[in-house]
BAKOLKOL-824256 format. One record per atom (N, C-alpha, C): residue number from 1; x, y, z. Coordinates in pm, 1 decimal. Layout:
N
<nr=NUM	xx=X	yy=Y	zz=Z> .
...
END
This chain:
84
<nr=1	xx=-11212.2	yy=-7854.0	zz=-1303.8> .
<nr=1	xx=-11148.0	yy=-7981.4	zz=-1334.5> .
<nr=1	xx=-11025.0	yy=-8002.0	zz=-1244.6> .
<nr=2	xx=-10943.7	yy=-7891.5	zz=-1215.3> .
<nr=2	xx=-10829.4	yy=-7900.1	zz=-1136.7> .
<nr=2	xx=-10867.8	yy=-7947.5	zz=-992.4> .
<nr=3	xx=-10987.4	yy=-7905.4	zz=-945.4> .
<nr=3	xx=-11016.3	yy=-7934.2	zz=-808.6> .
<nr=3	xx=-11053.7	yy=-8083.2	zz=-799.5> .
<nr=4	xx=-11115.4	yy=-8144.9	zz=-893.3> .
<nr=4	xx=-11150.1	yy=-8286.3	zz=-892.4> .
<nr=4	xx=-11017.3	yy=-8360.7	zz=-897.6> .
<nr=5	xx=-10916.1	yy=-8325.0	zz=-970.6> .
<nr=5	xx=-10798.5	yy=-8406.8	zz=-966.7> .
<nr=5	xx=-10727.6	yy=-8389.4	zz=-833.0> .
<nr=6	xx=-10727.3	yy=-8276.4	zz=-769.7> .
<nr=6	xx=-10675.4	yy=-8252.7	zz=-631.7> .
<nr=6	xx=-10748.2	yy=-8344.9	zz=-536.0> .
<nr=7	xx=-10881.5	yy=-8351.7	zz=-542.6> .
<nr=7	xx=-10963.3	yy=-8429.4	zz=-459.4> .
<nr=7	xx=-10935.5	yy=-8571.6	zz=-469.5> .
<nr=8	xx=-10917.3	yy=-8619.5	zz=-596.1> .
<nr=8	xx=-10872.0	yy=-8757.7	zz=-620.2> .
<nr=8	xx=-10751.6	yy=-8792.7	zz=-555.3> .
<nr=9	xx=-10646.0	yy=-8697.4	zz=-560.4> .
<nr=9	xx=-10520.7	yy=-8727.5	zz=-491.4> .
<nr=9	xx=-10530.4	yy=-8744.3	zz=-348.9> .
<nr=10	xx=-10606.6	yy=-8662.0	zz=-290.0> .
<nr=10	xx=-10638.1	yy=-8664.0	zz=-142.6> .
<nr=10	xx=-10707.5	yy=-8808.8	zz=-100.2> .
<nr=11	xx=-10795.3	yy=-8842.2	zz=-187.3> .
<nr=11	xx=-10865.7	yy=-8966.1	zz=-162.4> .
<nr=11	xx=-10766.8	yy=-9077.8	zz=-173.4> .
<nr=12	xx=-10687.1	yy=-9082.9	zz=-268.8> .
<nr=12	xx=-10592.6	yy=-9186.2	zz=-280.2> .
<nr=12	xx=-10499.0	yy=-9186.9	zz=-154.7> .
<nr=13	xx=-10446.7	yy=-9071.8	zz=-123.7> .
<nr=13	xx=-10360.2	yy=-9066.2	zz=-3.0> .
<nr=13	xx=-10422.4	yy=-9117.4	zz=127.6> .
<nr=14	xx=-10558.8	yy=-9084.6	zz=140.6> .
<nr=14	xx=-10626.5	yy=-9131.9	zz=248.7> .
<nr=14	xx=-10649.5	yy=-9284.2	zz=241.1> .
<nr=15	xx=-10677.8	yy=-9334.4	zz=129.6> .
<nr=15	xx=-10691.7	yy=-9475.8	zz=98.3> .
<nr=15	xx=-10563.3	yy=-9549.5	zz=145.7> .
<nr=16	xx=-10447.0	yy=-9498.9	zz=98.6> .
<nr=16	xx=-10325.8	yy=-9561.1	zz=129.9> .
<nr=16	xx=-10292.8	yy=-9560.7	zz=280.9> .
<nr=17	xx=-10321.8	yy=-9445.9	zz=342.7> .
<nr=17	xx=-10312.0	yy=-9438.8	zz=496.3> .
<nr=17	xx=-10404.1	yy=-9543.0	zz=566.4> .
<nr=18	xx=-10525.5	yy=-9548.5	zz=521.8> .
<nr=18	xx=-10620.3	yy=-9639.8	zz=582.8> .
<nr=18	xx=-10580.8	yy=-9790.4	zz=561.7> .
<nr=19	xx=-10528.5	yy=-9819.7	zz=438.0> .
<nr=19	xx=-10490.9	yy=-9960.6	zz=418.7> .
<nr=19	xx=-10359.1	yy=-9996.8	zz=498.2> .
<nr=20	xx=-10280.4	yy=-9898.1	zz=519.6> .
<nr=20	xx=-10159.4	yy=-9926.2	zz=595.0> .
<nr=20	xx=-10190.8	yy=-9950.2	zz=747.5> .
<nr=21	xx=-10274.4	yy=-9866.3	zz=796.8> .
<nr=21	xx=-10319.7	yy=-9873.7	zz=934.0> .
<nr=21	xx=-10396.6	yy=-10008.5	zz=961.4> .
<nr=22	xx=-10491.8	yy=-10037.9	zz=868.4> .
<nr=22	xx=-10575.6	yy=-10150.5	zz=872.4> .
<nr=22	xx=-10489.0	yy=-10288.3	zz=861.8> .
<nr=23	xx=-10388.6	yy=-10282.4	zz=771.2> .
<nr=23	xx=-10301.6	yy=-10395.1	zz=764.5> .
<nr=23	xx=-10214.7	yy=-10419.3	zz=889.5> .
<nr=24	xx=-10167.7	yy=-10310.6	zz=953.5> .
<nr=24	xx=-10088.8	yy=-10328.3	zz=1081.2> .
<nr=24	xx=-10180.5	yy=-10375.5	zz=1190.7> .
<nr=25	xx=-10300.6	yy=-10327.5	zz=1204.5> .
<nr=25	xx=-10393.3	yy=-10378.2	zz=1308.8> .
<nr=25	xx=-10433.1	yy=-10527.0	zz=1276.1> .
<nr=26	xx=-10450.9	yy=-10565.1	zz=1157.8> .
<nr=26	xx=-10471.2	yy=-10714.1	zz=1127.2> .
<nr=26	xx=-10356.8	yy=-10795.4	zz=1161.9> .
<nr=27	xx=-10232.5	yy=-10751.6	zz=1132.6> .
<nr=27	xx=-10124.0	yy=-10831.1	zz=1162.6> .
<nr=27	xx=-10105.0	yy=-10843.8	zz=1317.0> .
<nr=28	xx=-10126.5	yy=-10746.9	zz=1385.4> .
<nr=28	xx=-10129.4	yy=-10746.4	zz=1533.8> .
<nr=28	xx=-10235.6	yy=-10836.1	zz=1586.6> .
<nr=29	xx=-10352.1	yy=-10828.5	zz=1538.6> .
<nr=29	xx=-10471.5	yy=-10909.7	zz=1587.3> .
<nr=29	xx=-10443.4	yy=-11049.4	zz=1562.0> .
<nr=30	xx=-10396.7	yy=-11097.9	zz=1432.3> .
<nr=30	xx=-10370.9	yy=-11242.9	zz=1404.9> .
<nr=30	xx=-10251.4	yy=-11286.1	zz=1485.4> .
<nr=31	xx=-10145.8	yy=-11212.0	zz=1498.6> .
<nr=31	xx=-10036.0	yy=-11251.0	zz=1577.0> .
<nr=31	xx=-10069.4	yy=-11274.3	zz=1718.6> .
<nr=32	xx=-10151.0	yy=-11197.6	zz=1785.2> .
<nr=32	xx=-10196.5	yy=-11211.2	zz=1919.7> .
<nr=32	xx=-10282.3	yy=-11334.4	zz=1927.0> .
<nr=33	xx=-10368.9	yy=-11352.0	zz=1834.1> .
<nr=33	xx=-10459.2	yy=-11464.3	zz=1830.0> .
<nr=33	xx=-10375.5	yy=-11596.5	zz=1828.0> .
<nr=34	xx=-10276.4	yy=-11601.6	zz=1732.5> .
<nr=34	xx=-10194.7	yy=-11717.0	zz=1717.1> .
<nr=34	xx=-10122.4	yy=-11746.7	zz=1849.9> .
<nr=35	xx=-10061.4	yy=-11643.2	zz=1911.5> .
<nr=35	xx=-9986.2	yy=-11653.5	zz=2034.4> .
<nr=35	xx=-10073.5	yy=-11718.1	zz=2146.9> .
<nr=36	xx=-10192.7	yy=-11664.2	zz=2157.7> .
<nr=36	xx=-10283.3	yy=-11712.7	zz=2267.1> .
<nr=36	xx=-10331.8	yy=-11849.0	zz=2234.2> .
<nr=37	xx=-10356.7	yy=-11879.8	zz=2111.7> .
<nr=37	xx=-10394.3	yy=-12028.8	zz=2073.1> .
<nr=37	xx=-10281.4	yy=-12118.9	zz=2106.0> .
<nr=38	xx=-10154.7	yy=-12071.2	zz=2072.8> .
<nr=38	xx=-10045.9	yy=-12159.3	zz=2106.9> .
<nr=38	xx=-10027.3	yy=-12178.2	zz=2258.9> .
<nr=39	xx=-10040.4	yy=-12073.1	zz=2332.6> .
<nr=39	xx=-10032.0	yy=-12087.5	zz=2482.2> .
<nr=39	xx=-10144.1	yy=-12175.6	zz=2538.0> .
<nr=40	xx=-10262.1	yy=-12155.6	zz=2480.6> .
<nr=40	xx=-10377.2	yy=-12253.0	zz=2534.9> .
<nr=40	xx=-10351.9	yy=-12391.4	zz=2500.5> .
<nr=41	xx=-10291.8	yy=-12417.1	zz=2386.7> .
<nr=41	xx=-10259.1	yy=-12564.2	zz=2353.6> .
<nr=41	xx=-10144.6	yy=-12617.3	zz=2424.1> .
<nr=42	xx=-10053.2	yy=-12524.6	zz=2457.5> .
<nr=42	xx=-9938.3	yy=-12572.0	zz=2538.6> .
<nr=42	xx=-9973.3	yy=-12601.2	zz=2679.7> .
<nr=43	xx=-10067.2	yy=-12524.1	zz=2736.1> .
<nr=43	xx=-10104.8	yy=-12547.3	zz=2874.4> .
<nr=43	xx=-10267.4	yy=-12553.0	zz=2880.5> .
<nr=44	xx=-10309.7	yy=-12659.9	zz=2848.1> .
<nr=44	xx=-10460.1	yy=-12675.0	zz=2846.7> .
<nr=44	xx=-10527.9	yy=-12668.4	zz=2984.9> .
<nr=45	xx=-10440.5	yy=-12701.3	zz=3083.2> .
<nr=45	xx=-10491.5	yy=-12697.4	zz=3225.8> .
<nr=45	xx=-10523.7	yy=-12554.1	zz=3273.5> .
<nr=46	xx=-10463.3	yy=-12460.3	zz=3212.3> .
<nr=46	xx=-10485.9	yy=-12318.9	zz=3253.8> .
<nr=46	xx=-10603.0	yy=-12248.2	zz=3191.3> .
<nr=47	xx=-10685.1	yy=-12317.2	zz=3111.5> .
<nr=47	xx=-10791.1	yy=-12259.0	zz=3047.6> .
<nr=47	xx=-10906.8	yy=-12230.6	zz=3157.8> .
<nr=48	xx=-10982.4	yy=-12126.7	zz=3127.3> .
<nr=48	xx=-11073.4	yy=-12081.9	zz=3225.9> .
<nr=48	xx=-11201.3	yy=-12179.9	zz=3199.6> .
<nr=49	xx=-11246.4	yy=-12201.9	zz=3072.0> .
<nr=49	xx=-11356.8	yy=-12287.5	zz=3048.3> .
<nr=49	xx=-11297.1	yy=-12408.9	zz=2978.9> .
<nr=50	xx=-11286.7	yy=-12517.0	zz=3055.5> .
<nr=50	xx=-11219.1	yy=-12637.4	zz=3003.7> .
<nr=50	xx=-11309.0	yy=-12709.6	zz=2902.8> .
<nr=51	xx=-11443.6	yy=-12700.4	zz=2910.0> .
<nr=51	xx=-11518.6	yy=-12778.8	zz=2824.8> .
<nr=51	xx=-11557.7	yy=-12713.7	zz=2686.6> .
<nr=52	xx=-11528.1	yy=-12582.4	zz=2688.5> .
<nr=52	xx=-11563.6	yy=-12499.7	zz=2555.7> .
<nr=52	xx=-11423.1	yy=-12461.7	zz=2487.7> .
<nr=53	xx=-11424.3	yy=-12481.3	zz=2353.1> .
<nr=53	xx=-11304.8	yy=-12437.8	zz=2274.8> .
<nr=53	xx=-11340.6	yy=-12317.8	zz=2189.3> .
<nr=54	xx=-11448.2	yy=-12288.2	zz=2161.2> .
<nr=54	xx=-11489.4	yy=-12167.8	zz=2080.0> .
<nr=54	xx=-11483.6	yy=-12187.0	zz=1935.6> .
<nr=55	xx=-11460.0	yy=-12311.7	zz=1895.3> .
<nr=55	xx=-11443.7	yy=-12333.6	zz=1743.9> .
<nr=55	xx=-11576.4	yy=-12304.7	zz=1658.8> .
<nr=56	xx=-11693.3	yy=-12329.4	zz=1732.0> .
<nr=56	xx=-11813.6	yy=-12303.5	zz=1669.2> .
<nr=56	xx=-11838.3	yy=-12161.6	zz=1632.5> .
<nr=57	xx=-11793.4	yy=-12076.4	zz=1707.8> .
<nr=57	xx=-11812.0	yy=-11931.7	zz=1685.3> .
<nr=57	xx=-11699.1	yy=-11863.8	zz=1624.6> .
<nr=58	xx=-11584.4	yy=-11918.3	zz=1596.1> .
<nr=58	xx=-11454.4	yy=-11865.9	zz=1562.3> .
<nr=58	xx=-11474.0	yy=-11781.3	zz=1430.6> .
<nr=59	xx=-11529.4	yy=-11839.9	zz=1321.7> .
<nr=59	xx=-11539.3	yy=-11765.3	zz=1195.4> .
<nr=59	xx=-11616.5	yy=-11634.9	zz=1217.3> .
<nr=60	xx=-11728.3	yy=-11648.1	zz=1280.6> .
<nr=60	xx=-11818.8	yy=-11531.6	zz=1300.4> .
<nr=60	xx=-11755.5	yy=-11423.3	zz=1388.1> .
<nr=61	xx=-11679.0	yy=-11466.6	zz=1482.3> .
<nr=61	xx=-11612.1	yy=-11366.8	zz=1572.6> .
<nr=61	xx=-11485.9	yy=-11296.3	zz=1495.6> .
<nr=62	xx=-11424.9	yy=-11384.0	zz=1417.2> .
<nr=62	xx=-11320.5	yy=-11319.6	zz=1339.2> .
<nr=62	xx=-11370.6	yy=-11206.7	zz=1241.9> .
<nr=63	xx=-11481.2	yy=-11244.8	zz=1174.2> .
<nr=63	xx=-11535.4	yy=-11144.7	zz=1074.9> .
<nr=63	xx=-11584.9	yy=-11031.8	zz=1153.7> .
<nr=64	xx=-11654.3	yy=-11049.2	zz=1260.4> .
<nr=64	xx=-11688.7	yy=-10928.9	zz=1349.9> .
<nr=64	xx=-11581.0	yy=-10845.3	zz=1396.6> .
<nr=65	xx=-11470.7	yy=-10903.0	zz=1426.7> .
<nr=65	xx=-11347.1	yy=-10832.2	zz=1479.5> .
<nr=65	xx=-11285.4	yy=-10764.5	zz=1363.2> .
<nr=66	xx=-11290.8	yy=-10818.3	zz=1247.5> .
<nr=66	xx=-11231.2	yy=-10745.6	zz=1126.8> .
<nr=66	xx=-11307.0	yy=-10628.7	zz=1089.8> .
<nr=67	xx=-11441.3	yy=-10633.4	zz=1109.6> .
<nr=67	xx=-11525.7	yy=-10517.8	zz=1077.8> .
<nr=67	xx=-11494.9	yy=-10406.0	zz=1184.4> .
<nr=68	xx=-11481.3	yy=-10448.9	zz=1297.9> .
<nr=68	xx=-11456.6	yy=-10338.9	zz=1407.1> .
<nr=68	xx=-11327.6	yy=-10283.7	zz=1388.5> .
<nr=69	xx=-11225.1	yy=-10363.1	zz=1348.1> .
<nr=69	xx=-11084.2	yy=-10312.0	zz=1319.8> .
<nr=69	xx=-11095.2	yy=-10213.3	zz=1204.5> .
<nr=70	xx=-11179.2	yy=-10238.7	zz=1102.8> .
<nr=70	xx=-11182.7	yy=-10158.4	zz=990.9> .
<nr=70	xx=-11238.5	yy=-10025.3	zz=1026.6> .
<nr=71	xx=-11339.2	yy=-10016.8	zz=1116.5> .
<nr=71	xx=-11397.2	yy=-9885.1	zz=1163.8> .
<nr=71	xx=-11290.5	yy=-9823.9	zz=1248.9> .
<nr=72	xx=-11238.2	yy=-9887.2	zz=1338.1> .
<nr=72	xx=-11127.3	yy=-9817.8	zz=1409.6> .
<nr=72	xx=-11013.5	yy=-9767.6	zz=1320.3> .
<nr=73	xx=-10969.5	yy=-9839.5	zz=1226.8> .
<nr=73	xx=-10873.7	yy=-9790.0	zz=1131.2> .
<nr=73	xx=-10916.1	yy=-9675.3	zz=1050.0> .
<nr=74	xx=-11042.5	yy=-9677.9	zz=1013.5> .
<nr=74	xx=-11099.3	yy=-9557.0	zz=939.9> .
<nr=74	xx=-11103.5	yy=-9436.3	zz=1019.6> .
<nr=75	xx=-11138.6	yy=-9444.9	zz=1146.6> .
<nr=75	xx=-11144.7	yy=-9329.2	zz=1238.2> .
<nr=75	xx=-11003.7	yy=-9284.2	zz=1267.7> .
<nr=76	xx=-10904.9	yy=-9375.6	zz=1295.8> .
<nr=76	xx=-10766.7	yy=-9335.1	zz=1323.2> .
<nr=76	xx=-10712.3	yy=-9272.6	zz=1200.3> .
<nr=77	xx=-10726.1	yy=-9333.9	zz=1080.9> .
<nr=77	xx=-10665.5	yy=-9266.9	zz=955.1> .
<nr=77	xx=-10731.4	yy=-9131.3	zz=932.2> .
<nr=78	xx=-10858.2	yy=-9126.5	zz=959.4> .
<nr=78	xx=-10924.8	yy=-8993.2	zz=931.3> .
<nr=78	xx=-10870.5	yy=-8886.0	zz=1015.0> .
<nr=79	xx=-10848.0	yy=-8921.7	zz=1142.8> .
<nr=79	xx=-10772.7	yy=-8824.0	zz=1239.2> .
<nr=79	xx=-10648.2	yy=-8790.2	zz=1207.1> .
<nr=80	xx=-10561.4	yy=-8896.5	zz=1172.5> .
<nr=80	xx=-10424.3	yy=-8863.1	zz=1127.4> .
<nr=80	xx=-10421.8	yy=-8780.4	zz=1004.4> .
<nr=81	xx=-10503.8	yy=-8816.3	zz=898.4> .
<nr=81	xx=-10511.8	yy=-8745.3	zz=773.1> .
<nr=81	xx=-10562.5	yy=-8603.2	zz=792.0> .
<nr=82	xx=-10658.7	yy=-8575.0	zz=874.9> .
<nr=82	xx=-10709.6	yy=-8451.8	zz=899.8> .
<nr=82	xx=-10609.1	yy=-8357.5	zz=981.4> .
<nr=83	xx=-10527.2	yy=-8414.9	zz=1056.6> .
<nr=83	xx=-10431.9	yy=-8329.8	zz=1131.7> .
<nr=83	xx=-10312.7	yy=-8303.5	zz=1056.8> .
<nr=84	xx=-10283.3	yy=-8377.8	zz=947.1> .
<nr=84	xx=-10154.0	yy=-8345.5	zz=868.3> .
<nr=84	xx=-10164.5	yy=-8234.3	zz=777.9> .
END
């Protein structure tokens, strides 16, 4: 019974580390996205593809990016947690 409680504590610690890393990566992701969107709207003549705005694919690409960031955060937090 003692080992189960110790395992639960480790799992909670890992979950907190994962959540913190995932939150930071999401903040960086959305901050970068907002900055690039602002730049594109400010200087539309500098766009590479003038006729395409990407609004049709936006939700699907954001969901895919969030899944990829979750996997990256899980791997990073596992490595940090294992090395501590």
